[in-house]
C-alpha positions as CSV (number, residue, x, y, z in Angstrom):
1,X,0.2,-0.1,0.0
2,X,3.2,2.2,0.5
3,X,3.4,2.4,-3.3
4,X,-0.3,3.0,-4.2
5,X,-0.2,6.0,-1.6
6,X,3.3,7.7,-3.0
7,X,1.8,7.2,-6.2
8,X,-1.7,9.0,-5.2
9,X,0.1,11.7,-3.4
10,X,2.6,12.4,-6.1
11,X,-0.3,12.5,-8.7
12,X,-2.7,14.9,-6.5
13,X,0.6,17.4,-5.8
14,X,0.9,17.6,-9.8
15,X,-3.2,17.3,-10.5
16,X,-5.3,18.4,-7.1
17,X,-8.7,16.6,-8.6
18,X,-6.9,12.9,-8.5
19,X,-7.0,11.9,-5.0
20,X,-7.1,8.5,-3.6
21,X,-10.4,8.5,-1.8
22,X,-10.2,5.3,0.0
23,X,-9.0,1.4,0.3
24,X,-11.2,-1.3,2.0
25,X,-10.3,-4.9,2.1
26,X,-13.1,-7.3,0.0
27,X,-12.9,-11.1,-0.3
28,X,-11.3,-10.7,-3.7
29,X,-8.5,-8.1,-2.4
30,X,-8.0,-4.6,-1.9
31,X,-10.7,-2.0,-3.5
32,X,-9.1,1.3,-3.8
33,X,-11.4,4.4,-4.8
34,X,-10.2,7.3,-6.7
35,X,-11.6,10.6,-7.9
36,X,-10.1,10.1,-11.5
37,X,-10.3,7.5,-14.0
38,X,-6.2,9.0,-14.7
39,X,-5.5,8.3,-11.5
40,X,-6.7,4.6,-11.3
41,X,-5.2,3.9,-14.8
42,X,-1.8,5.2,-13.0
43,X,-2.0,3.2,-10.0
44,X,-3.2,-0.1,-11.9
45,X,-0.1,0.2,-14.3
46,X,2.4,1.1,-11.4
47,X,1.2,-2.0,-9.6
48,X,1.6,-4.2,-12.8
49,X,5.3,-2.5,-13.5
50,X,6.6,-3.1,-10.4
51,X,5.3,-6.1,-8.9
52,X,4.4,-8.1,-12.2
53,X,1.2,-9.6,-13.1
54,X,-1.3,-8.5,-15.2
55,X,-3.8,-5.1,-15.1
56,X,-7.0,-5.1,-16.8
57,X,-9.0,-1.9,-17.7
58,X,-12.4,-1.7,-18.0
59,X,-14.2,1.3,-18.8
60,X,-18.1,1.6,-17.5
61,X,-20.1,2.9,-20.8
62,X,-22.3,6.1,-20.3
63,X,-20.3,6.9,-17.0
64,X,-16.8,8.3,-16.4
65,X,-15.6,5.4,-14.3
66,X,-13.1,2.8,-15.0
67,X,-12.4,-0.5,-13.2
68,X,-8.6,-1.5,-13.0
69,X,-8.1,-5.3,-11.9
70,X,-4.8,-6.1,-11.2
71,X,-3.8,-9.7,-10.5
72,X,-0.3,-11.9,-10.8
């Protein structure tokens, strides 16, 4: 989570509207909530690049929402 928080803080410094709003444990893993699709995309990419695995991006039709699933 340190990597995610560090990246989210950097993004917020550059773009104040990009915020990590919270995280919670779910049966599938950890759920991160962001205020911006760009931040969600960046966090998914960083997790894949630093820890390996795969990342899937799914934009929700008709809404400005992005679901990112990282697995390894």
